[in-house]
N, C-alpha and C positions, 0 to 999 in steps of 0.2 A: 481468412488467414492472410496476413501481409507477407511480404517477401522475407523479412527478417525471421518471422516465425517459421516459414517453410524451410529456410536454410538451417535453422536450429533443429527442426524435426528431422531433416535429412541427415544432418551431422550425427544426431543421436542414434538414428537407425543404422548408419554405416559403422559407428563405433560398436554397437551391439553385435553386428555381424562379424566384424573383425575380431573382437574379443572371443566370440564363440568359436571361430575357426582356430584361433590360437589355443583355446582351451582343449579342443578335441584332438589337437596334434601333440599335446604334451601329456605326459603320464600323470596318473593320480599321484598326489604328493606335492606336486607343484601347484601354485595358486594364482594362475593368470586370471582366474575369474574375479579376483579382487578388483580388477580393472573395471568391472561393471559399475563400480562406484563413480567412475568419471562421467559416463552419460547420465547417470542418475543425478549427479551434482549439477549437470548442465540444465536440468529442468528448473533450477532456481530462477533462470532468466526467461522461462516460458510464461506466456500470458494465461495459459490454461492452468487453473488452480490445482486440478487433480492429476496433472501430467506426471508428477513424481510417483504416484501409486501405479499408474499404467506402466511406466518404465520399470518400477520395482517388480511388477507381476511378470513382465517380459524377461527381466534379468533372472528371476527365479526359475522360470520355465527353461531358459537356455542353460542355467546352472545345472539343473538336474538332467537335462538331455546330455550335456557335456559329461556328466558323471557316468552315464551309461556308455558313452562312446570313447572316453579317454582310456588309453592303455594302462593296465594296472602296474603299479610300482610299489605301493605300500599296501599293508593289510586293508581290507575293505572297510573295516570299522573306522579306520583313521580318515580315509577319504570321506566317509559318510558324516563323521563328526565335523570335518571342515566345511562341508557343504551346508550342514544345518546351521553352523555359525554364520556362513555367508548369507543364508536366507534371512535369518534374524536381523543381520546388519542392514541388508537392503531395505527391509520393511521399516525398520526403525528410522533409517535416514530419510526414506520417502515420507514417512509420517511427520517427521520434524519439519521438512520443507513445506509440506502442505499446511501444517499448523502455522508456520511463519507467514505463508501467503494469505491465509484466511485472516490473520491478525492485521496484516497490512491493508487488505481490502476493507476490513471493518473500520480501520482508522480513516480510510478514504471516504467511506460513507458518512462517518460522523463529522468529518471535516466539511464535506459538501453540505450536510444538514446545517452546520453552524454558519456556513457562508450564506445559505438561503435565508436563514433567520435574520442574519445581520443585514442582508439586502432589504428584506421586508421592513425591518425596524427603521433603517435609514430612510427609506422611502416614506414611511408613515411620519417620521419626524420632519422630513422636508415639507410634506403637505401641511402638517400642523403649523410649522413656522410661517409658511406662506399665508395660510388662513389667518393667523394671528396678526401679521403685519397688515393685512388687508382691512381688518375690522378695528384695530386699536386706535385709529385716528379719530373715530367717532366716540370714543369712550370719555367718561368724566375723569376728574383728577383721581378720585378714589379707585375707579376701575383701572386707571393707568398705573397706579401704585401696585395694585394686585397683579397687573400684567407684568410689571417689572420684577416683582417677587417671583412670579411663576417662571419668568425667563431665567432668573438666576438659578432657580431649582433645576430647570431643564439643562442649563449650561453645566452645572455640577454633575448631573447625571451623564451628560455627554462626555465630560472629561473622564469620569470613571469608566464609561463604556470604551472610550478610546484607549485608555491604559490597558483594559482587558484585551482589546483587539491587538495591541502591540505585543502583549504577552503571548497571545495565540500565534502570531507570526514568528516570534522568537522560538516558541516551542516546536513549530513545524520545521524550523531550520536546524534543530538539534540532530536529526538523523535522516537517512534516506531509506525509503521503503524498498523492499526487495522485488516488488512486482512492477514491471514497466508502466502499465496503465495507472497504477497507484502513484508512481513517481510523477507522471504527467498531471494527474489530478491534483496532487499536492502543490505542484508548481503553479498551476492555474489558480489554486486557492490562495497561495501566498500573494500572488498579484492582485487578486480580487480583494483580499483582506486589506492590503496596503491602499488600494483605491477607496475602499469604504472608510478607512481611517482618515483619508484626506476629505472625504465628503462630510464626515462628522466634524472635522475642524472647520469646514466651511459653514456648516449649520451653526456651530458655536459663534462664529464671527457674525453671521446674520442676526442671531439673537441679541448679541451685544451691540450691534450697530444702532445708533440713535435714530 
């Protein structure tokens, strides 16, 4: 756990404690326990995917302990109804944050998979071009013509691949992921995709070079 994560966890814990103390000092009928939504919302920036559910569980426990310790002011069923509503709200909010985090991590994994595939394909193409240029000098005229045709086909394929690569970069720039490590991963992937695009352009130039 890095320093940022430790400070975030400490802040969430202090907020939970402060809200609990405020809740037990106020009579039933007041709703300071709604403030539990603040530390729950802070888990949005935690690198721990299931941290929202942990905080939701802690908030729920403190919510009902506070129900027993708070001085009565309204009929018991009113306070009970409010606390049930709060419990549902905490778990719904926590579940939404977790779902969003899981979606962001899945996007990161898919993006990394795409990056690795592009790296491998670019390396394979580079090796193929090097081998082609090494052997084509000894070819006959007919073989040279077939080589030129093959190079044109590969060049067209590289142009298509490069356009798809640029589309992927533009797609990654459309939004920011909610999870810090996902954001770092996507930034590295953007840089890698741009580098691969330049490599594809270089391979195209090598193929077209007489």
